[in-house]
C-alpha positions in Angstrom: 144.6 92.6 75.6 141.0 93.8 75.8 139.1 92.1 73.1 136.0 94.3 73.4 135.1 97.6 71.9 137.0 100.3 73.7 137.4 104.1 73.6 140.0 106.5 74.9 139.3 109.7 76.8 141.4 112.1 78.9 141.3 111.3 82.6 140.3 114.9 83.4 137.4 114.7 81.0 136.1 111.7 83.0 136.5 113.3 86.4 138.6 110.4 87.6 141.0 110.9 90.5 143.9 108.8 89.1 147.3 108.5 90.7 150.0 110.6 89.1 152.5 107.8 88.5 151.1 104.4 87.6 148.3 105.0 85.1 149.4 106.0 81.6 146.0 106.2 79.9 142.3 106.2 80.8 139.8 104.4 78.5 136.4 102.8 78.7 134.9 99.7 77.2 131.3 98.6 76.9 130.7 95.1 78.1 127.7 93.3 76.4 124.8 92.0 78.6 122.7 89.0 77.8 119.0 89.7 78.8 115.9 87.8 79.7 112.4 88.6 81.0 111.8 86.7 84.3 108.8 86.3 86.5 109.1 86.8 90.2 106.3 85.4 92.4 104.8 85.9 94.9 104.7 89.7 95.3 104.3 91.1 98.8 100.9 92.9 99.0 99.9 92.6 102.7 99.0 95.9 104.3 100.7 97.8 101.4 100.1 101.5 100.8 97.7 100.6 97.9 94.9 98.1 97.5 94.3 97.2 93.9 91.0 96.1 92.3 90.1 95.6 88.7 91.2 93.9 85.5 93.2 95.3 82.6 94.2 93.8 79.3 97.2 95.1 77.2 98.9 93.6 74.2 102.4 93.6 75.6 101.9 91.5 78.8 98.4 90.2 78.8 95.5 90.4 81.3 96.2 91.4 84.9 93.5 90.8 87.5 93.6 92.4 90.9 91.3 91.3 93.8 91.2 92.9 97.3 90.4 91.2 100.6 89.8 93.2 103.7 89.1 92.7 107.4 86.7 95.1 109.2 87.8 96.7 112.5 86.0 98.0 115.5 88.3 101.0 116.3 87.5 103.1 119.4 90.3 105.6 118.5 88.7 106.6 115.3 85.0 106.1 116.3 84.6 107.0 120.0 82.6 104.7 122.2 80.2 107.6 123.0 79.1 107.6 119.3 78.0 103.9 119.4 74.3 103.4 118.7 74.1 101.7 122.1 74.6 105.1 123.7 71.3 106.4 122.1 67.7 105.5 122.6 65.0 105.2 119.9 67.6 104.5 117.3 66.6 104.1 113.6 69.0 103.2 110.8 68.8 105.6 107.9 71.7 104.7 105.7 74.8 102.5 105.5 77.7 103.4 103.1 80.8 101.5 102.4 83.4 104.0 101.1 87.1 103.7 100.0 89.3 106.4 98.5 91.6 106.0 95.5 94.5 107.9 94.0 95.4 106.1 90.8 93.7 104.5 87.8 95.5 102.2 85.4 93.7 102.1 82.1 90.8 104.4 81.4 89.1 106.5 84.1 86.3 107.4 81.7 84.8 104.0 82.2 83.6 103.0 85.7 85.1 100.2 87.7 82.8 97.2 87.6 83.1 94.9 90.5 81.5 92.3 92.7 81.1 92.6 96.4 81.6 89.5 98.5 82.1 88.5 102.1 85.0 86.4 103.5 84.1 83.1 105.1 86.7 83.7 107.8 88.6 86.9 108.8 92.1 87.2 107.6 94.3 85.6 110.3 96.9 87.7 112.0 99.3 84.8 112.1 99.0 83.9 108.4 101.2 85.4 105.7 99.2 86.6 102.7 100.7 87.7 99.4 99.7 88.1 95.7 99.1 84.4 95.3 96.9 83.9 98.4 93.2 82.9 97.8 90.9 83.3 100.8 87.5 81.7 100.7 84.7 84.1 100.0 81.1 84.2 98.7 79.5 86.9 96.4 76.7 89.1 97.6 76.4 91.6 94.7 77.6 91.4 91.1 78.4 93.9 88.3 78.4 97.0 90.5 79.4 100.2 88.8 81.7 102.8 90.4 82.3 106.0 88.4 86.0 107.1 88.5 85.7 110.6 86.9 82.8 112.1 88.8 83.3 115.7 89.8 82.1 117.4 93.0 82.2 121.0 94.1 83.9 121.9 97.3 84.2 125.2 99.1 87.7 126.5 100.0 89.0 129.5 101.8 91.4 131.8 100.0 92.9 135.2 100.6 91.3 138.2 99.0 92.9 139.4 95.8 93.6 142.8 97.1 97.0 143.4 98.7 95.4 145.7 101.3 92.6 143.3 102.2 93.8 140.4 104.4 90.4 138.8 104.9 89.6 135.4 103.4 86.8 134.4 101.0 85.0 131.2 100.3 85.3 130.0 96.7 83.8 127.0 95.0 86.2 124.6 93.2 85.4 121.6 91.1 87.5 118.6 91.8 87.4 114.8 91.0 85.6 112.8 93.6 88.2 110.1 94.4 86.0 108.0 96.6 84.1 104.9 95.6 80.8 104.6 97.6 78.3 101.8 97.9 75.0 102.2 99.6 74.3 98.9 101.3 70.6 99.4 102.1 70.0 99.7 98.3 70.3 96.0 97.8 68.5 93.2 99.6 71.6 91.0 100.0 73.5 93.7 101.8 70.5 95.2 103.7 70.2 92.0 105.8 74.0 92.1 106.6 73.9 95.9 107.5 70.9 95.4 109.7 72.6 92.6 111.6 75.7 94.6 112.2 73.6 97.7 113.3 71.7 95.5 115.8 75.0 94.4 117.3 76.1 98.0 117.5 73.2 98.7 119.8 74.4 96.2 122.3 76.6 97.4 125.2 78.8 94.3 124.8 79.7 95.0 121.2 83.4 94.2 120.4 85.6 92.9 117.6 84.7 89.3 118.3 81.0 90.1 117.8 81.7 92.0 114.6 83.8 89.1 113.2 81.0 86.7 113.9 78.5 88.7 111.8 80.7 90.2 109.1 83.9 88.4 108.6 85.4 90.6 105.9 85.1 92.1 102.5 86.1 90.8 99.0 86.3 93.2 96.1 86.7 91.4 92.7 86.3 92.6 89.1 83.1 91.6 87.4 83.2 88.8 84.8 84.2 90.1 81.4 85.4 93.5 82.7 88.9 94.5 81.6 88.9 98.4 81.4 91.0 99.4 84.4 92.6 98.6 87.7 92.0 101.1 90.6 94.6 101.8 93.3 92.9 102.5 96.6 95.2 104.4 98.9 95.6 105.1 102.6 92.7 107.3 103.6 90.1 107.9 106.4 87.5 107.2 103.7 88.3 103.5 104.2 85.2 102.7 106.3 81.6 101.5 106.6 79.4 104.3 108.0 76.1 103.8 109.8 73.9 106.9 109.7 71.1 106.8 112.2 68.5 108.8 114.1 68.5 108.6 117.9 68.1 110.5 121.2 71.3 111.0 123.3 71.6 110.9 127.0 70.6 114.6 127.4 67.3 113.9 125.5 68.3 115.6 122.2 67.0 113.8 119.1 68.9 114.2 115.9 69.2 112.6 112.4 72.9 113.4 112.1 74.4 110.6 114.2 76.9 108.2 112.6 79.2 105.5 113.6 82.1 104.0 111.4 83.9 100.7 111.2 87.3 100.7 109.5 87.5 98.8 106.2 90.7 99.3 104.4 94.1 101.1 104.5 94.3 103.9 107.1 96.8 106.8 106.7 100.2 106.2 108.0 99.8 109.0 110.6 96.5 107.5 112.0 96.5 107.1 115.8 96.1 103.4 115.4 96.9 100.5 113.1 94.0 99.6 110.8 92.7 96.1 109.9 94.5 93.5 107.8 94.1 93.5 104.0 95.9 92.4 100.9 95.7 92.3 97.1 95.6 89.1 95.1 97.3 89.5 91.6 97.2 87.2 88.6 98.4 87.8 85.1 97.3 85.8 82.1 100.2 86.0 79.5 98.2 84.1 76.8 98.5 85.6 73.4 101.7 87.5 74.2 105.4 86.7 73.7 105.5 86.1 77.5 103.0 83.2 77.3 105.6 80.6 78.4 106.1 82.4 81.8 103.9 80.0 83.6 105.8 79.6 86.8 108.3 81.4 89.0 111.9 81.5 87.9 111.2 80.8 84.2 112.8 83.2 81.7 112.4 84.3 78.1 115.4 85.5 76.0 114.9 89.0 74.7 115.3 87.7 71.2 111.9 86.1 71.6 110.3 89.5 72.7 111.6 91.6 69.8 114.7 92.7 71.6 112.9 94.1 74.7 112.5 93.0 78.3 110.1 94.0 81.0 110.0 95.3 84.6 106.7 95.5 86.3 105.9 95.4 90.0 102.5 93.8 90.5 103.0 91.2 87.8 106.4 90.3 89.2 108.2 90.8 85.9 111.9 91.5 86.1 115.0 91.5 83.8 117.8 89.0 84.1 121.2 90.6 83.2 124.1 88.3 82.5 127.3 90.4 82.3 129.6 89.2 79.6 133.3 89.8 79.0 134.2 90.0 82.6 137.0 87.4 82.1 138.8 90.1 80.1 139.2 92.2 83.3 139.3 89.5 85.9 142.8 89.1 87.5 144.3 91.4 84.9 147.2 93.1 86.6 147.7 95.5 83.7 144.3 97.2 84.2 142.8 99.2 87.0 139.0 99.7 87.0 138.2 103.3 87.9 134.5 103.6 87.4 131.7 101.3 86.2 128.1 102.2 85.3 125.2 100.0 84.1 123.1 101.8 81.4 119.5 100.6 80.8 117.7 102.5 78.0 113.9 102.4 78.0 111.9 102.0 74.8 110.5 105.4 74.0 106.8 106.3 74.5 105.9 103.1 76.4 104.5 104.8 79.6 101.0 105.7 78.3 99.3 102.8 80.1 101.7 102.2 83.0 104.1 104.9 84.3 107.8 104.0 84.5 109.0 102.6 87.9 110.7 105.4 89.8 113.1 102.9 91.5 114.6 99.6 90.3 117.0 97.4 92.2 119.7 94.8 91.4 119.4 91.3 93.0 122.3 88.8 92.9 120.7 85.6 91.7 121.6 82.0 90.8 120.9 80.1 87.6 117.3 79.6 88.7 116.8 83.3 89.3 116.6 82.9 93.0 118.2 85.7 95.1 121.4 84.7 96.8 121.3 85.2 100.6 123.9 86.8 103.0 123.7 86.1 106.7 124.7 88.9 109.1 124.7 87.8 112.7 121.5 85.8 113.0 119.6 87.5 110.2 119.5 86.4 106.5 119.2 89.1 103.8 118.7 88.8 100.1 121.8 90.0 98.3 121.3 93.3 96.5 123.8 95.6 95.0 124.4 98.3 97.6 124.8 102.1 97.3 128.3 103.1 96.5 130.2 103.9 99.7 127.6 102.2 102.0 130.2 100.0 103.7 130.8 100.7 107.4 133.4 99.7 110.0 135.8 98.6 107.3 133.2 96.4 105.6 133.2 96.5 101.8 130.1 98.0 100.1 129.8 94.8 98.0 129.2 92.7 101.1 127.1 95.1 103.2 123.3 95.0 103.6 120.5 97.5 104.3 121.3 100.2 101.6 120.2 98.8 98.3 121.2 100.9 95.3 118.2 102.3 93.3 118.8 102.9 89.6 118.2 106.5 88.7 115.7 107.3 86.0 117.0 110.0 83.7 114.5 112.0 81.7 115.2 113.1 78.2 113.2 114.9 75.5 115.4 114.2 72.5 116.6 110.7 73.2 115.3 107.6 75.0 115.1 107.8 78.8 117.3 105.4 80.7 118.1 104.0 84.1 121.6 104.2 85.4 123.3 102.7 88.4 126.9 102.9 89.5 128.6 99.5 89.9 132.2 100.6 90.5 132.7 99.1 94.0 130.6 96.0 93.2 132.6 95.3 90.0 135.9 95.7 91.7 134.8 93.2 94.4 133.5 90.8 91.8 136.7 90.9 89.7 138.8 90.3 92.8 136.5 87.6 94.2 135.6 89.6 97.3 131.8 89.1 97.4 132.0 86.9 100.5 130.1 84.1 99.0 129.4 82.4 95.7 129.5 84.5 92.6 126.1 85.3 91.2 125.2 83.9 87.8 123.4 87.1 86.9 121.9 90.3 88.3 118.1 90.6 88.4 116.8 94.1 87.7 113.4 94.5 89.5 111.2 97.3 90.9 110.3 95.0 93.8 111.9 95.7 97.2 110.5 93.7 100.1 110.7 96.7 102.5 108.9 99.1 100.1 105.2 99.5 101.2 104.1 100.8 97.8 102.2 98.5 95.4 101.9 99.6 91.8 101.6 98.3 88.3 104.3 100.7 87.0 106.2 99.1 84.1 109.3 99.7 82.0 110.1 98.1 78.6 113.9 98.0 78.2 115.7 98.2 74.8 118.1 95.3 75.4 120.1 96.1 72.2 121.5 99.2 74.0 122.0 97.8 77.5 125.6 97.9 78.5 128.0 97.9 81.4 130.4 100.8 80.7 133.7 100.3 82.5 136.3 103.1 82.7 139.8 101.8 83.3 143.4 102.7 83.3 146.3 100.7 81.9 149.2 100.3 84.3 152.9 100.1 83.5 
C-alpha cells in the first residue's frame, strides 16, 4: 500500500509510454521533502567572469561584503613594445587613469560605489589557490573614493538613413550609461608617487614583468567603512587597465601629446589574444540580526521552520538548500509498483527578486549528513556527485552513475502563480530505489547555484517556499 497522498490520471494524459500488458493504472503521488538552509564555503572566485566590489545589507540574509584583489600585467600583445615610453624621447607624463568596466549593480545604482584603493604587499602567486575566503596582505593608499554608477555619456553611432531609397549612413548621437569606473591617479599624492615610479620604469629598455612587480605588486579594491549601498560586478573588458598618457617624440622626430601605454589590471574578454593577470574576489556575509545568524561555519544548517517556512539559494554567499526526500521506503523494493516519471518541484516565493535576480541554473549535489558532497572516482579522477541530465549515460553506463553532465533545474516563469524550478529525477530515482548508485546512498540532495566549472560569479538569489516543495512521482501498479 502507498500511504502518501496519491492521485489517478489516465496514462495518455501523462504522456507515458507504458507497456500494454502489465500496468493496470497510472497514478502519481507527492512525496514530502524536509528542507534546511545550508552554507557552502568557500566559493570559487579565482579568475571568474566577474569581479565583485562593495557592501550590501538586506533584511533576509544580512550584510555581504565583496573585496577584489588584482595583479597587474605587462602585456606586449595588448600594448605593443613600440608604444612603450622607452621608445620615445623627451617624454612627459600627463595623466594616469585606472579604469575597470562593470555590467551589473546589486542594490542601488543611484548611489556611487564608495571604496578604498590599496596595494598588495606581494603579487598573487600563480601556484596558490585563492577563493572567497582568502585574505592577501595589503595596505591602503586612498580611502572613501566615490565612483558614480549612473553617469551618462553621449556617443556617436552610424545608422542607415531613414529613406528606403537612400542607402547612405548617418552619424547620430545616443545617450548611454557610462559603465566604466575611472580613477585619476595623479590627482592624489599617495598614488602620484606610485604612478611616477612605474612611469620611470616604463622608460627603461629593460622593463619587464619582474620590474613591474617590484614597484607595484597589485591592487586591492575594498568598500569604504560604513558603506552598504551596493555591490558592483566588474566584467571582462578591455577597460581593465592602467593607462599612462604622455607627451614624447618618436623615432621619426614627430612630437605628440596623444601617446599612451596600458598595463592590464583586471578581467580581460574571453576572446582576448592572451590570458590576463590573476585576480579574485573575497566574499564575507554577516548573518547577524537575521534568522540565518547561526550559520557561522561551513556545513551548518537551519530548518526551514526557523526561517518562516523558506530556504535560500545564493551563489556568492554560499547559501544552498538541503532536501531530504521522505517516503521513499514506500516505493523501495516494491514489486507491485513501476516508477514511470519523477520530477522535483521547487516553488519560489513571489516577488523576491527585486534586490537579487533569481539564479538561472541550480544543481543537485548528493551529500552526506554533514552536507559534504559525495565523490565518485572515474579512472584516476574524482568528481563530486551531482544528479545528471536524463539520458546522459554512455556506453551502457547508467545516467545515475555518470559524470560531466549535471542537470540544471529549469526556472519556469509565471504571471499568475509563483515561479518555480523543476528538474526531472526519473532515472536517478529508479537507480536510488534499486540501490544502483554505485556507492553509498546520499542522506540528502543539496540544491545549489554553484557549479565548480561555471566561470560566472553572481549574487543571484532565490527564496524557496518549502511548504510547496515536493517530489512528484508518476507510477503504475503492476498485476
